[in-house]
C-alpha beads as a LAMMPS data file, in Angstrom:
LAMMPS data file: protein, C-alpha beads

81 atoms
80 bonds

1 atom types
1 bond types

-500.0 500.0 xlo xhi
-500.0 500.0 ylo yhi
-500.0 500.0 zlo zhi

Masses

1 110.0

Atoms # bond

1 1 1 47.215 -448.707 -443.392
2 1 1 45.290 -450.912 -440.890
3 1 1 43.965 -454.311 -441.938
4 1 1 40.444 -454.945 -440.705
5 1 1 39.989 -458.069 -438.459
6 1 1 37.583 -459.438 -440.904
7 1 1 40.133 -459.524 -443.434
8 1 1 42.410 -461.518 -441.272
9 1 1 39.908 -464.219 -440.865
10 1 1 40.193 -464.785 -444.760
11 1 1 44.067 -465.555 -444.254
12 1 1 45.181 -469.178 -443.913
13 1 1 45.306 -469.891 -440.305
14 1 1 49.121 -470.622 -440.598
15 1 1 49.575 -467.257 -442.054
16 1 1 47.973 -465.375 -439.043
17 1 1 49.849 -467.533 -436.554
18 1 1 53.127 -466.762 -438.152
19 1 1 52.338 -463.051 -438.118
20 1 1 51.517 -463.527 -434.333
21 1 1 54.745 -465.429 -433.729
22 1 1 56.749 -462.849 -435.259
23 1 1 55.124 -460.260 -432.950
24 1 1 55.703 -462.357 -429.929
25 1 1 59.208 -462.880 -430.731
26 1 1 59.829 -459.107 -431.040
27 1 1 58.287 -458.783 -427.556
28 1 1 60.746 -461.219 -426.131
29 1 1 63.555 -459.427 -427.729
30 1 1 62.656 -456.027 -426.491
31 1 1 62.209 -457.470 -422.807
32 1 1 58.440 -457.148 -422.919
33 1 1 58.279 -460.915 -421.951
34 1 1 60.711 -463.391 -420.661
35 1 1 61.520 -466.318 -422.937
36 1 1 58.367 -468.608 -423.513
37 1 1 58.181 -472.492 -423.357
38 1 1 55.959 -474.188 -425.885
39 1 1 52.810 -474.240 -423.673
40 1 1 53.188 -470.501 -422.828
41 1 1 53.863 -469.509 -426.484
42 1 1 50.663 -471.428 -427.501
43 1 1 48.753 -469.479 -424.830
44 1 1 50.181 -466.324 -425.937
45 1 1 49.228 -466.960 -429.593
46 1 1 45.616 -467.477 -428.441
47 1 1 45.743 -464.392 -426.400
48 1 1 47.033 -462.324 -429.327
49 1 1 44.314 -463.676 -431.512
50 1 1 41.698 -462.575 -428.945
51 1 1 43.264 -459.114 -428.696
52 1 1 43.196 -458.731 -432.580
53 1 1 39.515 -459.750 -432.433
54 1 1 38.909 -457.192 -429.712
55 1 1 40.841 -454.301 -431.531
56 1 1 43.491 -454.018 -428.707
57 1 1 45.931 -455.204 -431.224
58 1 1 45.864 -454.281 -435.028
59 1 1 47.732 -455.412 -438.252
60 1 1 49.313 -452.579 -440.023
61 1 1 50.708 -452.680 -443.391
62 1 1 53.453 -450.146 -444.053
63 1 1 53.618 -448.644 -447.543
64 1 1 57.071 -447.460 -447.044
65 1 1 58.782 -450.828 -446.550
66 1 1 55.897 -453.081 -447.761
67 1 1 55.773 -455.046 -444.601
68 1 1 53.065 -456.043 -442.043
69 1 1 53.317 -455.712 -438.287
70 1 1 51.073 -456.238 -435.434
71 1 1 50.907 -453.326 -433.088
72 1 1 48.990 -452.017 -430.061
73 1 1 45.860 -449.995 -431.247
74 1 1 46.891 -447.149 -428.691
75 1 1 50.490 -446.979 -430.460
76 1 1 48.949 -446.571 -433.834
77 1 1 46.180 -444.086 -432.666
78 1 1 48.875 -441.738 -431.189
79 1 1 50.754 -441.594 -434.394
80 1 1 47.512 -440.716 -436.391
81 1 1 46.768 -437.731 -434.069

Bonds

1 1 1 2
2 1 2 3
3 1 3 4
4 1 4 5
5 1 5 6
6 1 6 7
7 1 7 8
8 1 8 9
9 1 9 10
10 1 10 11
11 1 11 12
12 1 12 13
13 1 13 14
14 1 14 15
15 1 15 16
16 1 16 17
17 1 17 18
18 1 18 19
19 1 19 20
20 1 20 21
21 1 21 22
22 1 22 23
23 1 23 24
24 1 24 25
25 1 25 26
26 1 26 27
27 1 27 28
28 1 28 29
29 1 29 30
30 1 30 31
31 1 31 32
32 1 32 33
33 1 33 34
34 1 34 35
35 1 35 36
36 1 36 37
37 1 37 38
38 1 38 39
39 1 39 40
40 1 40 41
41 1 41 42
42 1 42 43
43 1 43 44
44 1 44 45
45 1 45 46
46 1 46 47
47 1 47 48
48 1 48 49
49 1 49 50
50 1 50 51
51 1 51 52
52 1 52 53
53 1 53 54
54 1 54 55
55 1 55 56
56 1 56 57
57 1 57 58
58 1 58 59
59 1 59 60
60 1 60 61
61 1 61 62
62 1 62 63
63 1 63 64
64 1 64 65
65 1 65 66
66 1 66 67
67 1 67 68
68 1 68 69
69 1 69 70
70 1 70 71
71 1 71 72
72 1 72 73
73 1 73 74
74 1 74 75
75 1 75 76
76 1 76 77
77 1 77 78
78 1 78 79
79 1 79 80
80 1 80 81
């Protein structure tokens, strides 16, 4: 299930940032990014927030394992076809 962006705005800012941090750390681990310093990490968080606002990234809730994850919209759309 996809969580609408408007619902994300109702989360405490710290919660949203933690979700984004988890997403970014996963990107580092799978090799999509090299390691990030503090400034680059702060910039990446802001870019992710913008991508969520634009719908390029979405927050997905998995009912199977009761977890949340940020995903690329294209990835989620492919699975729904």
